[in-house]
N, C-alpha and C positions, 0 to 999 in steps of 0.2 A: 504494500500500500504506500502511496505517496505521502510525503510530508506536507503539512499545511501550516499556515500561520493564523493564529486567532488572537485578536486584540480584545483585551478586557479592561474594565475599570474596577479597581479594588478599593473597598472601604474597610479599614481596620478599626475596630472599636478600641477604646482606650485600654482595656484589659489585655490586649494582645499586641499592642504597637511594637513592643520590644522583642517579640518572638521572631526568629529567623525563618519565616514561612516561605518567602520567595527563594531563599537559599535552599531550604529543605526540598521544595518540589523540583529544583534543578538537579538534586542529587538522588532523590528517591524515585523519580520517574524519568523516562527518556525524553525530556523536553529541554529546549534551550529557552532561558528566560532573558528577556531584553526589556529593561525598564526604560520607558519612553518619557516618563515624567513622574514627579512625585512631590507631595507636600505633606510634611509630617509635623504635627504639633504635639503637645502633651495630651491633648484630648482625642485626636483622630489622625489616622494616616490615610492618605489618598494616593493611589498609585495607578498609572497607566502602564499596562504590561502587555508585551507580545509574548505569546507562547508558540514555539516552533517545534513540530514533531509529528508523530503519527496521531491521527485523530483519537484513537483509543487512549493513548498516553496523555494527551491534552485533557481529555475528559476525566481521567483518573486524578490528574493534578488539580483540576477545578473542583472536583468532589472533595479532595483532601482539604483545600482551602475553605470550602463551605463547612466542612465538619469542624474546622478550627474556629469558626465564627466570623470568617471574612465574608463580606457581601461582594458577590461577583456579578458584574453586569457586562454584557457584550457592548463593545464600542461600535457606534454607527460609523462605518467606513464609506458609506455612499456619498457621492458628491465630491 
């Protein structure tokens, strides 16, 4: 199966801001993580992230982030 690129917008709640979740998915799953933008405060973390890999591995990585409490939203890449 071919690699794909999926762009997502992540929102990290305060309780998990300091957890290395993006690092973890890059090592736990066969995905390349590319941070396209980020803003982190003491209250919230916002990250624009590209995930590159097999669709099944990308889905596993997204499910892991959801299980950790990260809000994951697809980025609108149209236009």
